[in-house]
C-alpha positions as a Markdown table, in Angstrom:
| # | Residue | x | y | z |
|---|---|---|---|---|
| 1 | Unk | 111.4 | 207.9 | 29.9 |
| 2 | Unk | 112.7 | 204.5 | 31.4 |
| 3 | Unk | 111.5 | 203.1 | 28.0 |
| 4 | Unk | 112.9 | 205.5 | 26.1 |
| 5 | Unk | 116.4 | 205.0 | 27.8 |
| 6 | Unk | 116.0 | 201.0 | 27.7 |
| 7 | Unk | 115.3 | 201.4 | 24.0 |
| 8 | Unk | 118.1 | 203.8 | 23.4 |
| 9 | Unk | 120.3 | 201.0 | 25.0 |
| 10 | Unk | 119.1 | 198.4 | 22.9 |
| 11 | Unk | 119.8 | 200.6 | 19.9 |
| 12 | Unk | 123.5 | 201.1 | 20.7 |
| 13 | Unk | 124.0 | 197.4 | 21.4 |
| 14 | Unk | 122.0 | 196.6 | 17.7 |
| 15 | Unk | 124.6 | 199.3 | 16.4 |
| 16 | Unk | 127.8 | 197.7 | 18.1 |
| 17 | Unk | 126.5 | 194.4 | 16.6 |
| 18 | Unk | 125.7 | 195.7 | 12.9 |
| 19 | Unk | 129.2 | 197.2 | 13.1 |
| 20 | Unk | 131.1 | 194.4 | 13.5 |
| 21 | Unk | 129.3 | 192.5 | 11.3 |
| 22 | Unk | 129.3 | 195.0 | 8.4 |
| 23 | Unk | 132.6 | 196.7 | 8.9 |
| 24 | Unk | 134.4 | 194.5 | 11.2 |
| 25 | Unk | 137.4 | 196.3 | 12.9 |
| 26 | Unk | 136.1 | 200.0 | 11.5 |
| 27 | Unk | 133.0 | 199.8 | 14.0 |
| 28 | Unk | 133.8 | 202.8 | 15.3 |
| 29 | Unk | 134.0 | 205.1 | 12.6 |
| 30 | Unk | 131.4 | 203.5 | 10.7 |
| 31 | Unk | 129.0 | 204.3 | 13.8 |
| 32 | Unk | 130.3 | 208.1 | 13.7 |
| 33 | Unk | 132.3 | 207.9 | 17.5 |
| 34 | Unk | 134.7 | 210.0 | 15.6 |
| 35 | Unk | 137.3 | 209.1 | 18.5 |
| 36 | Unk | 135.0 | 209.7 | 21.4 |
| 37 | Unk | 135.2 | 206.5 | 24.1 |
| 38 | Unk | 132.1 | 207.5 | 25.7 |
| 39 | Unk | 130.2 | 207.9 | 22.3 |
| 40 | Unk | 127.6 | 205.3 | 23.5 |
| 41 | Unk | 127.2 | 206.9 | 26.8 |
| 42 | Unk | 126.8 | 210.6 | 25.1 |
| 43 | Unk | 124.0 | 209.1 | 22.7 |
| 44 | Unk | 122.2 | 207.7 | 25.7 |
| 45 | Unk | 122.3 | 210.9 | 27.7 |
| 46 | Unk | 121.0 | 212.8 | 24.4 |
| 47 | Unk | 117.8 | 210.4 | 24.5 |
| 48 | Unk | 117.6 | 211.2 | 28.0 |
| 49 | Unk | 118.0 | 214.6 | 27.7 |
| 50 | Unk | 115.2 | 214.9 | 24.5 |
| 51 | Unk | 112.7 | 212.9 | 26.5 |
| 52 | Unk | 113.0 | 214.9 | 29.6 |
| 53 | Unk | 112.4 | 217.8 | 27.4 |
| 54 | Unk | 109.3 | 216.5 | 26.1 |
| 55 | Unk | 107.8 | 215.5 | 29.5 |
| 56 | Unk | 108.1 | 219.4 | 30.4 |
| 57 | Unk | 106.7 | 220.4 | 27.2 |
| 58 | Unk | 103.6 | 217.9 | 27.7 |
| 59 | Unk | 103.3 | 218.9 | 31.0 |
| 60 | Unk | 103.3 | 222.7 | 30.2 |
| 61 | Unk | 100.7 | 222.0 | 27.5 |
| 62 | Unk | 98.3 | 220.0 | 30.1 |
| 63 | Unk | 98.6 | 222.8 | 32.4 |
| 64 | Unk | 98.0 | 225.6 | 29.4 |
| 65 | Unk | 94.7 | 223.4 | 28.3 |
| 66 | Unk | 93.4 | 222.7 | 31.6 |
| 67 | Unk | 91.0 | 225.4 | 32.4 |
| 68 | Unk | 88.4 | 225.7 | 35.4 |
| 69 | Unk | 85.0 | 224.4 | 34.3 |
| 70 | Unk | 82.2 | 225.4 | 36.4 |
| 71 | Unk | 79.2 | 223.1 | 35.2 |
| 72 | Unk | 76.0 | 222.7 | 37.3 |
| 73 | Unk | 76.0 | 218.8 | 37.5 |
| 74 | Unk | 72.6 | 217.6 | 37.1 |
| 75 | Unk | 71.2 | 215.6 | 40.2 |
| 76 | Unk | 68.8 | 212.7 | 39.3 |
| 77 | Unk | 65.5 | 212.5 | 41.6 |
| 78 | Unk | 67.5 | 209.2 | 43.2 |
| 79 | Unk | 70.1 | 211.1 | 44.2 |
| 80 | Unk | 68.0 | 213.8 | 45.8 |
| 81 | Unk | 66.3 | 211.4 | 47.9 |
| 82 | Unk | 69.5 | 210.1 | 48.7 |
| 83 | Unk | 70.8 | 213.2 | 50.0 |
| 84 | Unk | 67.7 | 214.0 | 51.9 |
| 85 | Unk | 67.6 | 210.7 | 53.8 |
| 86 | Unk | 71.4 | 210.8 | 54.6 |
| 87 | Unk | 72.0 | 207.3 | 53.0 |
| 88 | Unk | 74.2 | 208.8 | 49.8 |
| 89 | Unk | 77.6 | 207.1 | 49.8 |
| 90 | Unk | 76.6 | 204.2 | 52.0 |
| 91 | Unk | 77.8 | 201.7 | 49.2 |
| 92 | Unk | 81.1 | 200.3 | 48.2 |
| 93 | Unk | 83.3 | 203.9 | 48.0 |
| 94 | Unk | 86.8 | 204.9 | 48.7 |
| 95 | Unk | 87.2 | 204.5 | 52.2 |
| 96 | Unk | 86.1 | 201.0 | 51.9 |
| 97 | Unk | 88.7 | 200.4 | 49.0 |
| 98 | Unk | 91.7 | 202.1 | 51.0 |
| 99 | Unk | 90.8 | 199.8 | 53.7 |
| 100 | Unk | 91.0 | 196.5 | 51.7 |
| 101 | Unk | 94.5 | 198.2 | 50.4 |
| 102 | Unk | 95.5 | 198.7 | 54.0 |
| 103 | Unk | 94.7 | 195.1 | 54.8 |
| 104 | Unk | 96.9 | 193.9 | 51.6 |
| 105 | Unk | 99.4 | 195.9 | 52.7 |
| 106 | Unk | 99.8 | 194.9 | 56.4 |
| 107 | Unk | 99.1 | 191.0 | 55.2 |
| 108 | Unk | 102.0 | 191.3 | 53.0 |
| 109 | Unk | 104.2 | 192.8 | 56.0 |
| 110 | Unk | 102.9 | 189.9 | 58.1 |
| 111 | Unk | 104.3 | 187.4 | 55.8 |
| 112 | Unk | 107.8 | 188.7 | 55.9 |
| 113 | Unk | 109.6 | 186.3 | 58.2 |
| 114 | Unk | 111.1 | 188.1 | 61.3 |
| 115 | Unk | 114.1 | 186.8 | 61.8 |
| 116 | Unk | 115.3 | 186.1 | 58.3 |
| 117 | Unk | 116.3 | 189.7 | 57.0 |
| 118 | Unk | 118.2 | 190.7 | 60.2 |
| 119 | Unk | 120.4 | 187.4 | 59.9 |
| 120 | Unk | 120.8 | 187.8 | 56.1 |
| 121 | Unk | 122.1 | 191.3 | 56.4 |
| 122 | Unk | 124.2 | 190.6 | 59.5 |
| 123 | Unk | 125.9 | 187.8 | 57.1 |
| 124 | Unk | 126.3 | 190.5 | 54.3 |
| 125 | Unk | 127.4 | 193.2 | 56.4 |
| 126 | Unk | 130.3 | 190.7 | 57.9 |
| 127 | Unk | 131.3 | 189.5 | 54.3 |
| 128 | Unk | 131.5 | 193.3 | 53.5 |
| 129 | Unk | 133.9 | 194.0 | 56.2 |
| 130 | Unk | 136.0 | 190.9 | 55.5 |
| 131 | Unk | 136.6 | 192.2 | 51.8 |
| 132 | Unk | 137.0 | 195.8 | 53.1 |
| 133 | Unk | 140.1 | 194.8 | 54.5 |
| 134 | Unk | 143.4 | 195.4 | 52.4 |
| 135 | Unk | 141.5 | 195.6 | 48.9 |
| 136 | Unk | 143.6 | 195.4 | 45.6 |
| 137 | Unk | 143.0 | 199.3 | 45.3 |
| 138 | Unk | 141.8 | 201.5 | 47.5 |
| 139 | Unk | 140.6 | 204.3 | 45.5 |
| 140 | Unk | 139.0 | 202.1 | 43.1 |
| 141 | Unk | 137.2 | 200.1 | 45.9 |
| 142 | Unk | 135.9 | 203.5 | 47.3 |
| 143 | Unk | 134.3 | 204.3 | 43.7 |
| 144 | Unk | 133.0 | 200.8 | 43.2 |
| 145 | Unk | 131.1 | 201.0 | 46.9 |
| 146 | Unk | 129.0 | 203.8 | 45.9 |
| 147 | Unk | 126.5 | 201.6 | 44.3 |
| 148 | Unk | 126.5 | 199.5 | 47.6 |
| 149 | Unk | 126.1 | 202.6 | 49.8 |
| 150 | Unk | 123.3 | 204.1 | 47.8 |
| 151 | Unk | 121.6 | 200.8 | 47.3 |
| 152 | Unk | 121.7 | 200.0 | 51.1 |
| 153 | Unk | 120.8 | 203.4 | 51.9 |
| 154 | Unk | 117.7 | 203.2 | 49.4 |
| 155 | Unk | 116.1 | 200.0 | 50.5 |
| 156 | Unk | 116.9 | 201.1 | 54.3 |
| 157 | Unk | 114.9 | 204.4 | 54.1 |
| 158 | Unk | 112.1 | 203.2 | 52.5 |
| 159 | Unk | 112.0 | 199.9 | 54.5 |
| 160 | Unk | 108.6 | 201.0 | 56.4 |
| 161 | Unk | 106.6 | 201.8 | 53.4 |
| 162 | Unk | 107.7 | 198.9 | 51.3 |
| 163 | Unk | 109.5 | 195.7 | 52.2 |
| 164 | Unk | 110.2 | 193.3 | 49.8 |
| 165 | Unk | 109.7 | 189.5 | 50.2 |
| 166 | Unk | 112.4 | 187.3 | 51.5 |
| 167 | Unk | 113.2 | 185.9 | 48.2 |
| 168 | Unk | 113.7 | 189.5 | 46.8 |
| 169 | Unk | 115.9 | 190.4 | 49.5 |
| 170 | Unk | 117.8 | 187.2 | 49.1 |
| 171 | Unk | 118.5 | 188.1 | 45.3 |
| 172 | Unk | 119.3 | 191.7 | 46.0 |
| 173 | Unk | 122.0 | 190.6 | 49.0 |
| 174 | Unk | 123.4 | 188.0 | 46.6 |
| 175 | Unk | 124.1 | 190.5 | 43.9 |
| 176 | Unk | 125.5 | 193.2 | 46.3 |
| 177 | Unk | 127.9 | 190.3 | 47.5 |
| 178 | Unk | 129.0 | 189.4 | 43.8 |
| 179 | Unk | 129.7 | 193.5 | 43.3 |
| 180 | Unk | 131.6 | 193.4 | 46.6 |
| 181 | Unk | 133.8 | 190.7 | 45.4 |
| 182 | Unk | 134.3 | 192.7 | 42.4 |
| 183 | Unk | 134.9 | 195.6 | 44.2 |
| 184 | Unk | 137.8 | 194.4 | 46.6 |
| 185 | Unk | 139.9 | 192.7 | 43.5 |
| 186 | Unk | 138.6 | 195.4 | 40.8 |
| 187 | Unk | 136.6 | 193.9 | 37.8 |
| 188 | Unk | 139.4 | 193.2 | 35.7 |
| 189 | Unk | 141.4 | 191.2 | 38.1 |
| 190 | Unk | 139.0 | 189.1 | 40.3 |
| 191 | Unk | 140.3 | 185.3 | 40.3 |
| 192 | Unk | 137.1 | 183.8 | 39.6 |
| 193 | Unk | 137.3 | 185.9 | 36.3 |
| 194 | Unk | 140.7 | 184.6 | 35.5 |
| 195 | Unk | 139.6 | 181.1 | 36.0 |
| 196 | Unk | 136.6 | 181.3 | 33.9 |
| 197 | Unk | 138.7 | 183.0 | 31.3 |
| 198 | Unk | 141.5 | 180.1 | 31.5 |
| 199 | Unk | 138.2 | 177.4 | 31.1 |
| 200 | Unk | 136.8 | 178.7 | 28.4 |
| 201 | Unk | 139.9 | 180.4 | 26.8 |
| 202 | Unk | 138.7 | 183.8 | 26.7 |
| 203 | Unk | 140.8 | 186.5 | 25.8 |
| 204 | Unk | 139.7 | 189.0 | 29.1 |
| 205 | Unk | 138.5 | 188.7 | 32.4 |
| 206 | Unk | 135.0 | 188.7 | 31.9 |
| 207 | Unk | 133.6 | 188.8 | 35.6 |
| 208 | Unk | 132.3 | 192.2 | 34.7 |
| 209 | Unk | 130.0 | 190.7 | 32.3 |
| 210 | Unk | 128.9 | 188.2 | 34.9 |
| 211 | Unk | 127.9 | 191.1 | 37.0 |
| 212 | Unk | 126.0 | 192.9 | 34.4 |
| 213 | Unk | 124.3 | 189.3 | 33.6 |
| 214 | Unk | 123.5 | 189.1 | 37.4 |
| 215 | Unk | 121.9 | 192.5 | 37.3 |
| 216 | Unk | 119.3 | 191.6 | 34.9 |
| 217 | Unk | 118.9 | 188.0 | 35.9 |
| 218 | Unk | 118.9 | 188.5 | 39.9 |
| 219 | Unk | 116.8 | 191.5 | 40.4 |
| 220 | Unk | 113.9 | 191.2 | 37.5 |
| 221 | Unk | 112.0 | 189.2 | 40.3 |
| 222 | Unk | 112.6 | 192.1 | 43.0 |
| 223 | Unk | 111.8 | 194.9 | 40.0 |
| 224 | Unk | 108.4 | 192.5 | 39.1 |
| 225 | Unk | 107.7 | 192.5 | 42.6 |
| 226 | Unk | 108.0 | 196.5 | 43.4 |
| 227 | Unk | 105.8 | 197.2 | 40.1 |
| 228 | Unk | 103.1 | 194.7 | 40.9 |
| 229 | Unk | 102.8 | 195.9 | 44.5 |
| 230 | Unk | 103.8 | 199.9 | 44.3 |
| 231 | Unk | 102.6 | 200.6 | 41.0 |
| 232 | Unk | 99.5 | 198.2 | 40.9 |
| 233 | Unk | 100.9 | 197.1 | 37.6 |
| 234 | Unk | 98.9 | 193.8 | 35.9 |
| 235 | Unk | 101.0 | 190.8 | 36.7 |
| 236 | Unk | 101.4 | 190.1 | 32.9 |
| 237 | Unk | 102.8 | 193.7 | 32.3 |
| 238 | Unk | 104.8 | 193.9 | 35.4 |
| 239 | Unk | 106.9 | 191.1 | 34.0 |
| 240 | Unk | 107.9 | 192.7 | 31.0 |
| 241 | Unk | 108.1 | 196.5 | 32.5 |
| 242 | Unk | 110.5 | 195.2 | 34.7 |
| 243 | Unk | 112.6 | 194.1 | 31.9 |
| 244 | Unk | 112.4 | 197.6 | 30.6 |
| 245 | Unk | 113.4 | 199.3 | 33.7 |
| 246 | Unk | 116.3 | 197.1 | 34.4 |
| 247 | Unk | 117.6 | 197.7 | 30.8 |
| 248 | Unk | 116.9 | 201.3 | 31.4 |
| 249 | Unk | 118.9 | 201.2 | 34.7 |
| 250 | Unk | 121.7 | 199.6 | 32.9 |
| 251 | Unk | 121.8 | 202.3 | 30.4 |
| 252 | Unk | 121.6 | 204.8 | 33.2 |
| 253 | Unk | 124.5 | 203.1 | 35.0 |
| 254 | Unk | 126.8 | 202.9 | 32.0 |
| 255 | Unk | 125.9 | 207.0 | 32.1 |
| 256 | Unk | 126.6 | 207.4 | 35.3 |
| 257 | Unk | 129.9 | 205.3 | 35.4 |
| 258 | Unk | 131.3 | 207.5 | 32.4 |
| 259 | Unk | 130.5 | 210.9 | 34.4 |
| 260 | Unk | 132.2 | 209.4 | 37.4 |
| 261 | Unk | 135.3 | 208.0 | 35.5 |
| 262 | Unk | 135.5 | 211.3 | 33.8 |
| 263 | Unk | 135.0 | 213.8 | 36.4 |
| 264 | Unk | 135.7 | 211.8 | 40.0 |
| 265 | Unk | 138.6 | 210.1 | 39.3 |
| 266 | Unk | 140.2 | 210.3 | 35.6 |
| 267 | Unk | 143.1 | 208.4 | 36.3 |
| 268 | Unk | 141.1 | 205.6 | 37.7 |
| 269 | Unk | 138.8 | 205.4 | 34.7 |
| 270 | Unk | 140.1 | 202.2 | 33.2 |
| 271 | Unk | 140.1 | 200.3 | 36.3 |
| 272 | Unk | 136.9 | 201.5 | 37.5 |
| 273 | Unk | 135.0 | 200.6 | 34.2 |
| 274 | Unk | 137.1 | 197.5 | 33.6 |
| 275 | Unk | 136.8 | 198.1 | 29.8 |
| 276 | Unk | 140.1 | 196.1 | 29.4 |
| 277 | Unk | 140.5 | 197.7 | 25.8 |
| 278 | Unk | 137.0 | 196.6 | 24.3 |
| 279 | Unk | 135.7 | 199.4 | 22.7 |
| 280 | Unk | 132.2 | 197.8 | 22.9 |
| 281 | Unk | 132.5 | 197.5 | 26.5 |
| 282 | Unk | 129.4 | 199.6 | 27.3 |
| 283 | Unk | 127.0 | 197.8 | 25.0 |
| 284 | Unk | 128.3 | 194.2 | 25.6 |
| 285 | Unk | 127.5 | 195.2 | 29.5 |
| 286 | Unk | 124.0 | 196.4 | 28.5 |
| 287 | Unk | 123.4 | 193.3 | 26.5 |
| 288 | Unk | 124.4 | 191.0 | 29.5 |
| 289 | Unk | 121.9 | 192.6 | 31.7 |
| 290 | Unk | 119.4 | 192.5 | 29.1 |
| 291 | Unk | 119.6 | 189.0 | 28.4 |
| 292 | Unk | 119.7 | 187.9 | 32.0 |
| 293 | Unk | 116.5 | 190.2 | 32.6 |
| 294 | Unk | 114.7 | 187.9 | 29.5 |
| 295 | Unk | 115.9 | 184.8 | 30.6 |
| 296 | Unk | 114.5 | 185.3 | 34.3 |
| 297 | Unk | 111.3 | 186.6 | 32.7 |
| 298 | Unk | 110.9 | 183.5 | 30.4 |
| 299 | Unk | 111.7 | 181.3 | 33.4 |
| 300 | Unk | 109.0 | 182.8 | 35.4 |
| 301 | Unk | 106.5 | 182.5 | 32.1 |
| 302 | Unk | 107.3 | 178.9 | 31.9 |
| 303 | Unk | 106.5 | 178.4 | 35.8 |
| 304 | Unk | 103.9 | 179.9 | 35.7 |
| 305 | Unk | 102.0 | 178.0 | 32.7 |
| 306 | Unk | 103.4 | 175.0 | 34.2 |
| 307 | Unk | 102.0 | 175.5 | 37.9 |
| 308 | Unk | 98.6 | 176.5 | 35.9 |
| 309 | Unk | 98.8 | 172.9 | 34.0 |
| 310 | Unk | 99.1 | 171.3 | 37.5 |
| 311 | Unk | 96.3 | 173.3 | 39.0 |
| 312 | Unk | 94.1 | 172.1 | 36.2 |
| 313 | Unk | 95.3 | 168.5 | 35.7 |
């Protein structure tokens, strides 16, 4: 489902690029948006619902085809002798494999420095409290902080079962700090974004693009670590699966943002989403996250090859 959602988001990005090239100024009409400002999000929701339905159909078919089978399993002479002597199962089995996994988990837990995470969390909490005082728009601040509340709660509840490396926690906290700044000022009015706008002579405040780029750029490493250690994906697959996962999450966030803007606070939609009149805002946000993730992935591949050459040399 994540890959389907990621591909759906990529198609929305490609459609917006083609629309501006083929029919500049008429992109919405060319795409068949029919005046719907949430057309991209609605299309991704349709893809997500379709994949969910197909998952249900496949699961139902698998349960229907599954039938209890009672077959007598032939036992070899060596197997009978092993059972008779009681030596069956003394080789490498599940117990030893589980012990190896537990040793691996405990070794990773011991590798995490005892004092780094508490100090980093205290610093972030102090930063968050400072920016929680007199935000530019309190209602928008509350909506923007939903992401922080959910993320921090999820990390706290799963801490005992899965602990990231210090480097991953650092990247996560840096991203949350960037988001905290955007929540304090609202994304369309962050001073750093105005500075960037004046310096590069841009037509809008692009701080929201910076955050979406940071989402892919900073969180790819933690996502890869999660896939390698929790899902036990192969390193070469985990890297690009992490790119797909972040692309899917970026698409999913665009859907959630649209739902919140329409249901929770329709009067705050423009401030909360920070579109600033850009009809391709959702597509550009997803593209920024995807580019950030790909850049980090390529950097990790390059570092891996460089270190491998040094070992050989």
